[in-house]
N, C-alpha and C positions, 0 to 999 in steps of 0.2 A: 668423489666417490660416496655413494650412500652407504648406511651403516650395514646392510645386508651384504653388499661386495666386500666390504672390508672385514666382515665376520667370514665370510667364504674363504678370502685370501689369507686370513689369519690361520683357519684351519687348515687348510690345504697346507701351507708353509709348516705347520707344527707335524702334520702328519709326514711330512718329507723329510724333515729332521728327525723324528723318531725313526723312520724307516733306513735312513742314513746311520745312524746311533745303531741299532739292531744289527746292521749289516756289518758295521765296525766291529762292534763286539764278537759277533758271530765268526769273522776273519781272524780276529786275536785268539780267540780260542782255539780254532782249527789249526793256526799257526802254532800255537803252545804246545798242542797234543802232536803236531806232525814234526815238531823238533824235538819231541821226547827221546829219550834214549832208544836208541833202534841197533838193531842188526845191520852192520856195513853192507851195503850193496854189495852183491855177488860180484860184478865186472871190480870194484874196490879191493874188495878183499882177497880175489884171486889174484889180482896183480900185484898186490904186497905179498902174498904168500909165494908168489912166483919168483921175485926179487930176492925174498929171505932164501928161498931155497937154493936160488944161483948164488946168491952173496956168500951165504954160509954153507954151501955145498951140502944141504940137508939131503938125507936119504928120502924116500917116498914116505915112511914109516914115521921118520921124525916130521916131516912137514904136516902129515895126518895129527899125529899128537899136538903139534903145535895150537893148531886150529881147533881142538877137540878142548885144549886148554882155556884157549881165547874164549870160545862160545860158552863155558860153564862159566869163567869169570864175568863174562857179559850177564848172564841171568842172573847173579848172583849180584852183581853190581845194580842192575836194574830194579831189583826188588829192597835192596837198600835204600835206593834213592828213592821210591816211592815212598818209604816209611819216613825218609829224613824229610820230605817233602809235606807229608802230610802233618808231621809234627809241628813244623815251621807254620804252615797254614794256622792250625790251632794255636800255636804261640799268637800269633798275630792277631787273630780273633779274640784272644785273651788280652793282649795288650792294649789293645783299643777299646775293649768293653768300658764300660763308665764305671764298673767294680772290678778292679784288677786285683786277680789273685797271684800275690808275688810269689808264693811258695809253689803255685802250679806251674808259672813262668820258669821258676828256678829248674824245677823238676824236669820240664820239657826242654829246655836248653841242656841241661846234663844229659837227656836221652839223645839230642840231636849230636851232642859231641861225642858222645859214646858210639853212635853210628857212625859219625865222621871215622873215628878211630878203628872200627871195624872196617870200613872202606879202606883205608890205607893198608890195615894188615891184610886184606883180600890181595890188594894189589901185591904186596910184599910176597905173600903165598904164592901168585900166579908167577913172579920172577922165579921162585925158589923151584917151581916144577918145570919152567920153562929150561931152568939151569940143568935139570937132571937129564933133559934128553939130549944136550949138545955134549961136544967132544972138548976138549980143553981148546983148541984151535979155533972150533966155532964159536966159542964161549969169548976168546980175546976177540974175533971179527965181530961180535955182535956187541960187544962192550963198545968198540967205535962207532958202532951204527945207530946205537940208541937214539940218540938226538932224532937222526932221520926217519926212523920209524915210530917215533912217540905218537904220532897220530892214529897208527894201527892200533896200539895198545890204550889209546884214550876212549873216553865216550864220544861218540859221533855228533853229541848236541853241542859240543864245543865248537866242533868244526864248521858245524851247518848255521852258526850264528851269524 
């Protein structure tokens, strides 16, 4: 092979590899955004709502209140998750910077942990709200079902991974 053919082959190979890399990066970014916290699909949410309604013998009003509580929780959780992710991203950038500002890292780490605490308190608040709409018998049944229905009360990005 002469030098021009080799160069042409090399350039073509480099272009193909760059294109593959760009496609791969785009795919991973798309997949990451797609698996971001999202509201459960209607069929899944409706199916779980129906199971809860049947097993706990919820009235229509109780069922609707439970859905509203869950939706409110989801929206608040999503906002907190975005803040936590942004703080962690900032922390990572600073940690691997040539001149690391340790005080800033500690401050960001404290913010992350404070927001994680807020997230747990948000879950607790949701549980308290759910308990207020149930009767004593429903609460007893609910207690036995908690593990079975925990996926309904968790973020769906954990399920979709």
